FISEKE-960753 format. One record per residue (C-alpha): residue in one letter; y, x, z. Coordinates in steps of 0.001 Angstrom, whole numbers, padded with zeros to 6 digits, always signed. Example, Ala and Ser with C-alpha at 12.3 -4.5 7.8 and 13.67 -1.06 7.14 Angstrom:
<pts>
A-004500+012300+007800
S-001060+013670+007140
</pts>
This chain:
<pts>
M+000656-013252+049800
N+004118-014709+048949
N+005097-013520+045467
I+008722-014610+045771
P+011034-011694+046511
A+012824-011937+049821
D+016195-010735+048686
K+018055-009439+045624
T+016810-005858+046162
E+013266-007065+045710
Q+014253-009165+042705
R+015887-006141+041045
A+012838-004025+041737
Q+010656-006703+040172
E+012861-006760+037070
Q+012921-002979+036787
F+009113-002692+036927
R+008725-005456+034336
Q+011159-003683+032063
R+009351-000335+032380
Y+005993-002071+031737
N+007288-003873+028668
E+008830-000722+027263
I+005444+001061+027513
I+003162-001543+025918
N+005756-002614+023285
R+006251+000735+021790
Q+006073+000615+017968
L+003652+003024+016140
T+005256+005492+013764
V+004161+008552+011813
E+006349+010580+014158
N+004669+009377+017419
I+001060+008702+016356
N-000305+011994+017717
S+000971+011253+021211
Y+001132+007474+021008
A-001700+006676+023351
D-001458+009674+025612
D+002228+009084+026343
A+001568+005468+027073
L-001379+006312+029412
E+000742+008925+031304
D+003704+006485+031649
L+001459+003601+032656
I-000260+005648+035382
Q+003071+006847+036707
L+004286+003175+036803
S+001091+002189+038716
D+001705+005027+041212
D+005299+003830+041699
A+004374+000221+042113
I+001761+001064+044797
A+004233+003341+046604
S+006869+000535+046586
R+004420-001700+048513
R+003526+000913+051109
N+004402-001502+054010
D+001539-003748+052857
W-000990-000861+053007
A+000215+000161+056496
V-000778-003441+057604
E-004021-003297+055664
P-005177+000347+055831
E-008696-000510+054496
T-007320-001664+051065
S-008904+000409+048280
S-006811+002170+045602
K-008073-000385+042984
E-007073-003319+045232
Q-003678-001725+045855
E-003101-001234+042124
D-004128-004813+041217
R-002017-006408+044041
A+001139-004386+043227
F+000921-005350+039560
A+000284-008996+040552
Y+003311-008893+042794
Y+005553-007584+040026
G+003986-009906+037466
L+002683-007068+035283
G-000696-008578+034485
D-004148-006954+034654
I-003633-003189+034907
S-007358-002332+034358
S-007600-004186+031005
T-004351-002615+029863
L-005526+000910+030658
D-008969+000329+029123
H-007301-000937+025905
I-004959+002102+025649
I-007956+004551+026303
N-009783+002739+023431
I-006743+003328+021207
R-006751+007030+022168
D-010464+007315+021419
D-009974+005674+017988
L-007119+008083+017135
T-009394+011068+018232
H-012229+009758+015925
I-009811+009530+013003
D-008857+013198+013500
E-012580+014011+013338
I-012938+011905+010115
I-010040+013818+008476
E-011343+017191+009668
Q-014781+016352+008193
S-013344+015294+004863
E-011406+018601+004585
R-014757+020509+004664
T-015883+018689+001460
P-012882+018317-000850
R-013028+017216-004403
P-013383+020136-006803
H-010119+019294-008567
V-006447+018984-007733
I-005538+015355-006995
L-002306+014466-008687
S-001508+017895-010194
P+002237+018753-009863
D+004210+018562-012937
P+005102+021757-014735
I+008131+023501-013226
P+010567+025697-015171
T+009418+029311-015516
N+012890+030829-015847
I+013734+030600-012008
Q+015336+033882-011095
P+014508+035499-007743
G+017366+035437-005231
A+018175+036511-001716
G+017479+033126-000130
T+014318+031867+001428
F+012295+028668+000956
E+012392+026320+003876
Q+008872+025416+005072
K+008187+021699+004453
R+007118+019587+007433
V+003560+018261+007612
E+003455+014708+008941
P+000295+012765+009928
R+000629+010147+007189
T-003111+010098+006377
K-003960+009572+010047
T-001428+006714+010291
V-002893+004931+007231
L-006465+005215+008541
F-005438+003850+011925
V-003659+000893+010268
L-006787+000212+008136
E-008952+000204+011131
Q-006780-001826+013458
D-005240-004369+011034
Y-007708-004663+008186
E-011097-004313+010065
V-012136-001358+007933
D-015150+000362+009373
L-014200+004040+008852
D-017844+005012+009441
D-019184+002757+006680
P-019138+004413+003222
K-019404+000997+001607
Q-016010+000131+003073
F-014218+003436+003098
S-014050+007011+001902
T-011316+009752+001903
T-011292+013060+000276
P-008661+015648-000336
G-008425+017765-003490
V-008115+021467-003825
L-004929+023500-004271
S-004255+025853-007178
K-002649+029216-006598
N+000644+028359-008347
M+001212+025071-006617
M+004356+024686-004451
R+002694+021854-002657
K+000704+023366+000284
V-001144+020249+001383
S-003350+018287-000865
Y-003236+014551-001599
N-005989+012514+000061
M-007613+009791-002084
I-008543+006824+000101
E-010960+004393-001604
L-011474+000934-000083
P-014149-000885-002163
E-014079-004156-000191
L-010268-004281+000011
E-010025-003171-003667
R-007404-000657-002925
I-006928+003071-003706
I-004321+004878-001628
L-003038+008390-002558
V-001228+009928+000439
C+000016+013438+001106
D+000976+014700+004515
E+003549+017148+003276
E+007159+015861+003264
G+008742+015194-000102
N+005587+013586-001603
A+005380+009810-002222
T+002493+007650-001308
F+000784+005517-004009
V-000992+002183-003210
L-003060+000879-006207
D-004927-002294-006955
K-008527-001199-007932
A-009293-004464-009588
A-006328-004201-011821
L-007201-000650-012810
Q-010748-001707-013563
E-009484-004299-015968
K-007997-001427-017971
S-011109+000702-017510
I-009374+003202-015383
T-011418+004917-012629
A-010338+006519-009455
T-011606+009840-010652
E-009371+009636-013783
L-006399+008719-011650
G-006787+011702-009312
E-008005+014395-011615
Q-006353+013716-015025
L-002882+012485-014059
T+000176+014322-012721
K+002519+012527-010296
K+004841+011758-013135
D+002007+010453-015314
L+001005+008091-012484
E+004624+006926-012020
A+004862+006255-015750
L+001712+004355-015698
I+002882+002121-012853
A+006161+001608-014697
D+004325+000373-017818
Y+001709-001578-015820
P+003398-002896-012602
Q+000211-004721-011733
F-001441-001426-010966
G+000513-000902-007749
S+003502+000910-006261
R+005015+004234-005435
L+006224+004316-001777
V+008992+006853-000839
Y+008616+007911+002812
S+010921+006384+005382
R+010999+005633+009050
N+009494+002234+008143
F+006400+003770+006693
V+003998+001718+008852
T+005558-001558+007901
N+005790-000672+004187
I+002169+000604+003936
K+000918-002696+005469
K+002991-004606+002944
L+001531-002666+000041
I-002058-002885+001198
E-001582-006656+001286
D+000042-006639-002100
P+000322-003375-004008
T+002877-004932-006367
T+005345-006021-003854
K+008819-004572-004268
K+010078-005727-000847
V+009753-002538+001148
Y+012231-001020+003474
E+013786+002426+003069
H+016476+004314+004851
H+019553+005726+003170
N+021877+008114+004963
D+019950+007440+008212
Q+020838+003790+008068
T+017677+001696+008384
E+017471-001774+006901
A+016204-004644+009036
V+012446-004480+009307
D+010193-007498+008632
S+009940-009265+011953
E+006513-010817+011073
I+004845-007337+010902
D+003902-006164+014402
N+003416-002392+014772
R+002659-002576+018462
Y-000939-001498+019268
L-000830-000894+023064
K-001041-004490+024161
P-004520-005627+025283
K-006295-007662+022694
A-006754-011442+022750
E-009931-012844+024413
K-013191-012782+022486
P-014245-016000+020767
P-016648-018306+022572
E-020040-018884+020913
G-019741-021024+017812
V-016121-020178+017089
V-015507-018555+013664
S-012419-017164+012187
V-010389-019222+009723
N-010995-016511+007130
K-014786-016565+007595
F-014991-020373+007579
A-012913-020483+004329
Q-015466-018124+002698
E-018482-020035+004040
S-016991-023278+002664
G-016357-021970-000745
T-012526-022226-000504
T-009731-019749-000137
W-007970-018727+003062
G-004697-019898+001558
A-005996-023293+000644
L-007489-023765+004180
H-004366-022464+005911
A-002159-024936+003982
W-004506-027833+004806
L-004476-026887+008524
Q-000701-026948+008576
K-000576-030400+007030
N-003345-031790+009321
S-002417-030177+012695
E-002719-033558+014555
L-006112-034251+013165
V-007688-030790+013775
G-005852-030004+017046
E-004478-026651+018229
V-006202-023565+016618
Q-006554-020911+019258
T-006060-017146+018673
Y-009080-014835+019430
Q-009930-011111+019024
F-012593-010886+016173
G-013793-007297+016341
I-010654-005211+016107
R-008563-007905+014462
K-006718-010752+016000
G-006826-014096+014280
R-007143-017805+014598
G-010621-019279+015239
L-012192-022741+014655
N-014537-024251+017209
S-017595-026371+016140
E-015657-029677+016434
Q-012778-028399+014280
Q-015215-027048+011648
E-016803-030440+011414
I-013463-032221+011127
I-012541-029965+008176
R-015869-030558+006435
N-015427-034279+006762
N-011772-034556+005726
M-010765-031650+003422
E-011335-032295-000175
F-013375-029750-001969
T-012692-031405-005301
K-014806-030626-008345
P-012701-030157-011547
P-012392-033170-013979
E-013697-032648-017450
G-011344-030352-019448
V-009952-028521-016389
I-010771-024751-016282
S-009988-022120-013793
V-006891-019866-014336
R-009211-016887-014397
K-011400-018309-017137
F-008254-019584-019059
A-006696-016053-018848
K-009932-014446-020120
G-009911-016827-023004
L-006337-015742-023882
G-007467-012117-023743
M-005177-011204-020848
D-005286-010157-017218
R-005346-013050-014717
S-002458-011424-012861
T-000305-011596-016045
L-001005-015354-016425
Q-000429-015972-012717
K+003053-014288-012899
W+003975-016443-015921
L+002868-019590-014136
Q+004932-018665-010995
K+007981-018052-013088
N+007678-021536-014867
P+006960-024095-012161
E+009278-026707-013775
L+007491-026320-017178
I+003907-026206-015980
G+004058-028702-013155
D+001891-028879-010067
I-001230-026719-010371
K-004139-028256-008346
T-006956-026510-006485
Y-010596-027320-007416
N-013951-026068-006564
F-015374-023997-009374
Y-019094-023078-008773
G-018745-022941-004960
K-015312-021241-004780
N-011901-022980-004750
G-009292-021919-007144
Q-006460-023113-009170
G-007377-025129-012294
L-005311-026017-015396
S-005559-029451-017029
P-005819-029680-020891
E-002065-030650-020915
Q-001113-027512-018875
Q-003362-025304-021132
E-001400-026650-024094
I+001962-025921-022472
V+000814-022355-021873
H-000249-022032-025471
N+002990-023277-026792
N+005333-021442-024450
M+003760-018206-023378
E+004150-015354-025826
H+000776-014043-026906
P+000178-010777-028714
P-001126-011448-032310
K-004525-010608-033597
P-004554-007025-034887
P-003931-006537-038646
E-006643-004715-040601
G-006784-001108-039799
V-005303-001449-036346
I-007532-000369-033521
S-007217-000322-029779
I-006371+002921-027903
K-009755+002753-026175
K-011672+002558-029420
F-009518+005306-031035
A-010015+007604-028117
K-013772+007126-028414
E-013445+007997-032216
L-011590+011204-031263
G-014327+012071-028702
T-011877+012037-025779
S-011116+009787-022911
Q-008667+006914-022953
M-006728+008567-020100
T-006351+011765-022050
L-005012+009895-025080
Q-002736+007716-022993
K-001172+010909-021347
W-000497+012372-024894
L+001070+009126-026157
Q+003394+008975-023081
K+004506+012605-023761
N+005236+011993-027476
P+007045+008665-027725
E+009429+009977-030499
L+006543+011225-032572
I+004263+008222-032340
G+006899+005411-032369
D+006534+001946-030948
I+003023+000989-029947
K+002523-002749-030224
M+000436-005119-028220
Y-002453-007118-029943
N-005247-009386-028858
F-008487-007380-029061
Y-010550-010004-027226
R-008281-008719-024390
N-004713-007777-024772
G-003923-004186-025223
Q-001960-001550-027198
G-003087-001015-030750
L-002545+001957-033164
D-001890+001385-036854
P-003414+003756-039497
D-000110+005863-039603
Q-000098+006291-035947
Q-003766+007262-035911
Q-003139+009949-038513
I-000085+011273-036524
I-002324+011673-033525
R-005079+013387-035488
D-002544+015823-036888
N-000876+016658-033680
I-003098+016181-030722
E-004839+019307-029364
L-008240+018481-028199
A-010865+020766-026710
P-012986+022640-029411
E-016506+021556-030030
S-018948+023493-027797
P-020837+026288-029484
E-024680+025826-029465
E-025220+028393-026653
V-022586+026925-024280
M-023777+024472-021724
S-021726+021965-019766
V-021449+022484-016063
N-023462+019242-015574
Q-026228+020328-017983
F-026513+023787-016293
G-026417+022324-012866
K-029384+020102-013762
K-031203+023109-015162
L-030721+025040-011913
G-031439+021963-009712
V-027917+022275-008283
K-025375+019470-008046
P-022280+019972-010337
L-020042+019603-007303
T-021882+022486-005519
L-021474+024689-008648
Q-017693+023811-008822
K-017270+024891-005152
W-018973+028120-005894
F-016705+028755-008911
Q-013643+028212-006804
K-014903+030860-004181
N-015767+033367-006864
P-013223+033155-009634
E-013229+036985-010224
L-016975+036886-010632
V-017514+034025-013000
G-014219+034332-014976
R-012255+031681-016795
I-014346+028598-017559
K-013172+026999-020819
T-013121+023380-021782
Y-015150+022181-024781
Q-016023+018839-026386
F-019632+017866-025592
K-020603+014841-027831
T-018221+012126-026714
T-016661+013738-023605
A-014726+016900-022795
G-015724+019115-019907
Q-016088+022606-018685
G-018604+024806-020456
L-020491+027964-019490
D-021167+030666-022038
P-024464+032781-021936
E-022801+035534-019915
Q-021470+033159-017295
Q-024924+031447-017144
A-026539+034770-016433
I-024065+035594-013608
I-024688+032296-011954
Q-028475+032760-012374
A-028202+036154-010602
H-026423+034511-007690
R-028622+031404-007569
H-029752+032271-003991
E-026114+032147-002740
I-025420+028788-004391
G-028680+027451-002878
R-027495+028417+000580
G-024260+026757+000048
A-025798+023665-001189
G-028216+023479+001636
G-025618+024053+004334
</pts>
């Protein structure tokens, strides 16, 4: 068949069909369209197929035995629209992925955390009733959008608990927020994402590794902090992550922050004027994926890991040696598109890329930072800000993994020019240690300090093996005189954890039962148990729970 249009009418028709096809498969994903993203594309693509077949009706009159499948393929070939079957199959897979994400979210809502995640900050109690009404806030599928991005762009297996988990919290009766935050934990990506689907609530993307360096857990973040507490924490420790205000560029921004939670280059809209969006970030998911890699081809990322180097170091080497290694093709590795190296290219890299062992006296940036008692990210930022002072930082292979190393001269430059907190004077102790002495958590003490800056005064940084804030004796006494901690538990009071063990019931199951039966069990007070504070049950409450043990058992079993 001659694919060249016979006249301008045919040429215009060809252009129109191509334009319609490109408009369908190049649609950007947004929070606003995610619920109908795949379904709309399927409907429009099927209509396009019907129109293309109808436009070639004269061909079918000459060849009446042509099947519907053949008609479809030939019509798409005539108009230069590619393989219709693979495009349809791909969009159907996207639709199925989105349906599965709905099921994951629905399942998580059946087993929420027993606490409010990011409790709202106290609101004024002197609000007077008026004749007006509160406008219902919109609920937008932000959580669904984040999960879809994680699956499609970051190869997160949403069915693997080692890679992913998401749980909402509960809502208290006096909360104005009617939708809980979801806590998304990504162990392999080392990210924690706090996202709420109700409009007016910011999203938080946090670096789990940076939090762990300060001994802050996900549980403490979600259950002990209010939104303002978390914002203050990020302001004090920018390496922890970022707060993202919702905008029409949410998908682009969330990708940027997952890649680097500390990035400040996000795009927001003001007065409905949207800034230019990063052209390197592709939010189109309706195009068929690249071809699968042939046997023996591995992704650049995987080869870097296997070779004991970093992706960045290998990427830079490939750019400098493109003539030596040849063209690196793009393939579809699972659900992620990326460049792949064939066997010959892998051998060329092994034979030519230098995996240099460090000379004597050179130590890794990570180890040097540890010796200074600071976070690696703090040292990295200082090095990035002082390239003329520090000079070229070379990459070496430290125990099978490539990383930046500092020569003795560079180490001396850092010592002489970077400001280090002094060793603590006698009597000064770290916040973590003082919290332990008080019998409370570091997070509880940090919250109190943030709320009482005028009372406590300036808290200085010291080097306690690792850098951190330290409290002098006067500040310690101020805290002891003013902080209100939970009272010590009477002998007859048992913690929820202890009582759960006695009953053979998980504490989480007990907490859920308490929430469903507040009028039965009454107010559960907080006490200090040895070194930690927690909810405690008096003898009367213990007896009530014992009497309803059979109900709790059914709840736990179901």
